[in-house]
N, C-alpha and C positions, 0 to 999 in steps of 0.2 A: 718419558712418562708413559705408563702402560694404560691400557683401557680399563674401565671399571671391571671388578671381578665377575660380575654377571649382568647380562642384558635382561630386559623385562620378559623376553620370549626365549624359550628353548632351554637346553641344558649345556653347561660349559663342556666343551670338547666334543660335542655331538652336533653334526650338521643338521640344519632344519629339515624336517619332513613337510609334506604338503599341509598338514594341519597347522604347523607353525607359520607357514607363509600365509595361510588363510587368516590366522589370528592377527598377524601383522597387518594385513590388508584391512581387516575390520576396524583397526585402530586409526586408519588414515581418514582425515576429514578435509572437505573442501574449505579453503580459507580465503580464496580470492577468485576472481572471474577471468578466465581466458577470453571469453566473449567480449567482456567490457574493456579489459586492459589491452588486448592484442587485436582481436578481429575487428573491433570497431575502429581502431586507429588505422588499420590497414585499408579499410574501406574508403578512408579519406584520401588515399594515395593514388586512386585509379585515374585521376586526370593527368598524371605525369609518368606513371609506371604501370606495368602489367602486374596485376595481383592474381595469381593462379593457384587453384587448389590442386595439390599434387598427390593427395592421399587422404585417408581418414582413419581414425581409431575409434573403437567403441569399447569404453571401459565403464563398468558400474552403471549401466543403463544410460550412459551419456555419450553422445557423438562429439568427437573432436576433429573437425576438419583441419587439415594441414595446409599451410599456405607458404608460397614463395613469391618474392617480389623481384621482378627483372626489368631491365631497361627495355624501352619500347622499340627503339630502332636497332634491333639485333643485327650485328654485322660479324660474319664468320672471319673477317680479316682483322678484327680487333681481339686483343687478349681478353680472356674471361676471368673474373675475380669472384670468389665465393666467400660469403660471410655467413656463419652459422651462429645461432644463439639459442639458449634454452635447451641444449642437449641434456644438461642437468637442469630440470625445470625449476628447482628451488633457487638457482643462481640468478637473481632478479636483474642485475644490471646488464647481464648478457642479452636478455630479451629486450629490455628497454633501450640499451645501447644500440642494438641493431636497428630498431625502429627509428630512433633519433637520427642515426646516420642517414637513413633513407629520407627522413623529413628535412634534415638541415644541411647535409653535405653531399649526398650522392649525385645531385644534379651537376656538381662541378667536375665529375669524372666520366659522365656518360659519353662525352666526345671521344674518349680514349679507351674505354673499357666496356665490355658487356658485364653488367653486374648481376649477380644472383645472390639474393639475401633470403635465408630461411630463418626468421627471427625467433621462432619458438618450436623447436623440434620435438619437445616433450610437453605437450599442453596439460596432460593429467598431472605430471610432476610439477608444473607451474601452479596449478590450482591447489594441490595438496601440499606444496612446499616439500618436494621429495627429490632425492637423488635417483632412486630406482623408479621403474614402472610398476604396475600392479602385480607383476609376476616376480617381483624382487630381483629384476634384471637391471643392470647398470647400462643405459644406452651408450655411454662413452667408454665401454669396454666391449662393444658389440658391433663395431663397424668392420665386419668380417663376412666372408662368404657364409651363406645359410645363417644369417644373423638371428639370434634368439630374441632380439628386440624389434618389434614392428616399427617403432619410431626410426631406428637406424636404417632398417631395410627400406622403408619408404623413401627416405632421402637418397640413399644410394641408387635406387632404381630410377628416380627422377633425374639425377645427374647423369647416369648412364645413357638415358634416352636423349639428353641434350647433344650427345656425341661431339663434345668439344674437349680440348685440352685446357685444364684449369691452370693458369699461370700462378695464381696466388690463392691461398685459403687461410682465413683467420677465424678461429673458433673462440667465442667469448664466454669466459667462465669467471667464477669467484672461488676464493678459499675463505670459509667462514668458521666461526667458533663452533658451529654445529657439526662441522666435520669431525671434531674430537668428541663432542658431547653426545652426538647421536649416530652419525653415519658410519664412522669407523667401528664403534662398538657393535652396531647392527651387522656390519659386514663380517666381523669376527664371529658373532653369534650364528649368522646364517651358514657360514662355512665350517663352523666347529673348530676354529683355530685362533691363535693369538695374533693380534695386530697391535704394535706399539703406536701410540698417538704421536703425531708430529708437532713440532713447534710451528704455530701459525705465523707466517710472515706478515709483518705489519707494513703493508704497502703493495704496490703493483709489481708483478713480475711476469715473465714469459716462460712458456715451455716449448722448446723447439724439438726438432727431430734429430735423434742421434745419427741417423744414416744420411741426413741432409741438413747440417747445422746452420748454414747461411748466416754467419755472425754479423755481417754488415747490415743485412736486412733487420735482424733483431735489434741491433744498436739504433737504427733509424727509428724504430717504433718506440724504444725506450726514451730517446731524445724528444719525440713528439709528446709522449705521455708526461714527461717531466714538466711540461708547461701547464699541466692540469692538476697533478697530484704527485705524491712522493713515491719513490721507488723502494721496494723492500730491501733492507740490508740483510746480509747473510747472518746466520747464527754463529755461535762461538766455534763451530766446526767448519765454517766457511761454506755452509750448505743452505739450501731452501728445501723444505719438506723432505729432508733426508738425502738430498741429491747435491753433488758437488756443483758449485757455481762455475759456469763457463765464462761469463763476463758479467758486468753489472746487471743485476736483475734478470738473468737468463740461466735456465737449466735446460737439459735435453733429456728426452725420453725416447725409447724405441717405439715409435707411435704405431707402426704397423703390427708389431708383435703384440702390443697391448690392446689392439683394436680401437685406438683412439680416433676421434672424428677426423682430425687433420691428416691421418694416414691414408684414408681411402681415396682421397682426391688426386693423389700422385702429383701434387703441384710442385713447381720449382721453388716457390716461396711459401712456407707454411709456418704457422705458430698458433699456440693456444695462449690466450690472455688469462691472467688471474688478478683480480682485485680483492681487497679486504674491506668489506662494508662495515665490519665491526670495529674498525680502527678509530681511536679517539681523534686522529688527525684528518679524518675524511668524513663526508656525509654521502647520502644516497645519490645526490645529483652529481657530486664529484666522481663517484664511481661510474655513473652513466657517461659522463663527459670523458672519462679516461678511456672507456671502451671506444667511443667515437674517435678520440685522438689516436688510438692504436690503429684503427682501420685507415684513417687518412694518412697516418705516417707510413703504413705499409704500401698504400696506393701511390703515394708521392715517391717513395723509394723505387718502386717498380717502374713507374713512369719515367723517372730520371735514368734508370738503368737501360731502358729499351729505346729511349729517344736519341 
């Protein structure tokens, strides 16, 4: 299926100029509150975890403080595990799954791991339900040196200052119907090229690293998530979002080459989750629970591997 013949902004075949990007930004509206939905919940965690501001963004006359949650008894002899959510701000269960993990399950792992959880990397994207930041830059293609996305740059700088080796990194995402109805058409218009729309997988799946596929780790996560929700079946080509299946519910991407979040941490065990909140077989809470199950499945696998 191809994208619609024309997007609401720009001219087919011609990349956007600054005026088009400004026009796009003027059409973005705040639809929910980062302060109420995220920051307020993090403030309730300070009795058991460190809640630290690692940066700030200033967009459209609004300050967006960036927060990370870490374990209190940091021990350089323990392995460090990183959880990121809201790199694409519109992907709701990634943000709330990260927070629910801290609230409900993280305490079970603090004896064995240093935990670092950045629940909402892109707060402006969260509030306006967007994939891009205000400069029409995709943060999850920007985890590179001299990053064009302040969201990505701030997180990378914080992790660098920790001066630790990250043993595992899980980045929480969604694939939604708006990927085809809005975000891929907008991408094609911005770049002045054609993008074919993909078949949205109905269910949970993982995106691993082509250069470091760790299939047993991915399988452990899939088995954990199966207890909560269904795994996406492949399409008639044996693919998910146009990529060949490696095993049940798993495809691999060249994460560093594409500037994906899981690529920058250089972890031994890394994956991106994808849930489908628009599925008739799932609801919002199941999607959040699936994200938590993915994190705990990953931690359990690593713990068993190193013990």
